N, C-alpha and C positions, 0 to 999 in steps of 0.2 A: 277163844277170844281173839279179835283181831284188833290191834290198835294202829291208828293213823297218826302219823306225826306230820305237822305243818310246820314248815320253816319259812320264816320270812325271808325273801330275796330282796336285796337292796338292787333296784333296777336304775335307781337315780344315783347321780354323782354325789359322793360325800365330800362337803366342803369343810375344811378346818380354817377357822378365821379367828380373829381377836374378838373378844366379849365386847359387846356394845350395851348401852344402858336400856335400850328398847329389848333386849333379850331377858331381862329380870323375870318375868313371870314364867317364860319357858325354862329358865335356868332352875328356878325355884321347883319346878315340877320333876324335873331331871334329879336334882338333889335329894329330894324327899323320897322319891320311889326307889333309888339307888341306895341311899343311906340307910332306908330300912332293910333293904336286901343285905347289906354289908353288916348290919347289926345282928339280924337273923343268924348269919354265918357265924359271927363272933360271939353268939349267945350274950349279947348286950342289949337287948332292945329296951330296956329301961333307960338308956341313954338318948333315946330318940326325941328329937324335937324338930319341927318343920323349919326350913330355913328362915321364914320370916320371924319367927321366934328366937331361933339361935344366931341371928345374922351378927350380931356384935361378939358374941361369945367365939363363934368360929373364925371370925375376920377372914372370911373367904375374900371379901371385896378390898382387902388391902394386898392381894397377891394378884400376880398377872394371869389372866383368865384366857383360854382358847375355848371355842365351841366347836362341836362336829354337827353339822348341819346337813339335812336332806330334805329338799323341797320346802325350803324355808321353815322347817322344824328343827328345833335343838334336840339332838337325841343323846349328846353326851358333851362332858367338859373335863378340862384339866386345869389345874392352878398350882402354881409354885411361885416360891419367893426365894430370892437368893440360891441357898444350895438345899432346899426343902421341897420336895413334891407333895404338897398339902392335900391334893384332892385329884382324883380321876374317877368319874362315874360316866356310865352308859346306861342307858334305858334297858331293861332285862330283854324285850323284843329284837335289841341290836347287838347283845352281846355275842361273842364267838364268831364275829364276822369281820374282824380286822380294825374296828373303830379304835379300841382302846390302844393298839398298836399304832396308829396314825396319830392319835393325840400325843402318846409318848415321844414318838419320833420328831414331832413338831418342837417340843420343849425340851428335849434332853441337851439340844445345843446349847441353850442358854442357862443351864443349870451351872452354877458354880460347883468345883470339885474340891472335897469329896461330897457328892450330892446323897442325901437319904430320905427315907420315906418310912412310915409308920403302916403296919398291916397286921390285921388279926391273924395269930398262928394258925388258925382253921381255915383261912381264905386261900386255899390251895389255888385256885383259878387265878387269882391276882397275884400271887407269887409266881406262878407259871409265867404270866405276861411279864413281870417285872425282870425275871431271870433272862427271858429271852432279848431282853433289852440291856443286858449287862449288869443289871444289879445282883448283889450277892447277899446272903443273910450274915449280919453281924450279930444279931440276937433272934430269938424267935418272933419278936414284934418289929424288928428293925433292919431294913435293908439299905446297902451302900452302894453308891456307883462312883468308881475312881476314875 
């Protein structure tokens, strides 16, 4: 049996920029898809709520948000407040292509130190990304950047 693997190649430039209110619908799509993926990895699917429902509980829009965009399409975003990295989500089709790293590289200089984030212990890919940018594990669920 043969398997053919298709990989999405990003031929257009990835732009990292600050969030605008006109990005809301696309940001919700990225959040909802990536949040579900994160909760599946963390075995916590029962915590899922679409952003439009969880908007006030999650307090995303009280944070500074940067988006990753290709061809006027939002494919990922990162959000932070003071010393906490609250969100970093990238659409599944664009993961593993350096987008998360570009988003982190954009906001790390703005994070107060020590900075922290929370991550599911089973989210090995995310932990690998954070470690590549200098974060270290403080606990199984918390990583710190000095």
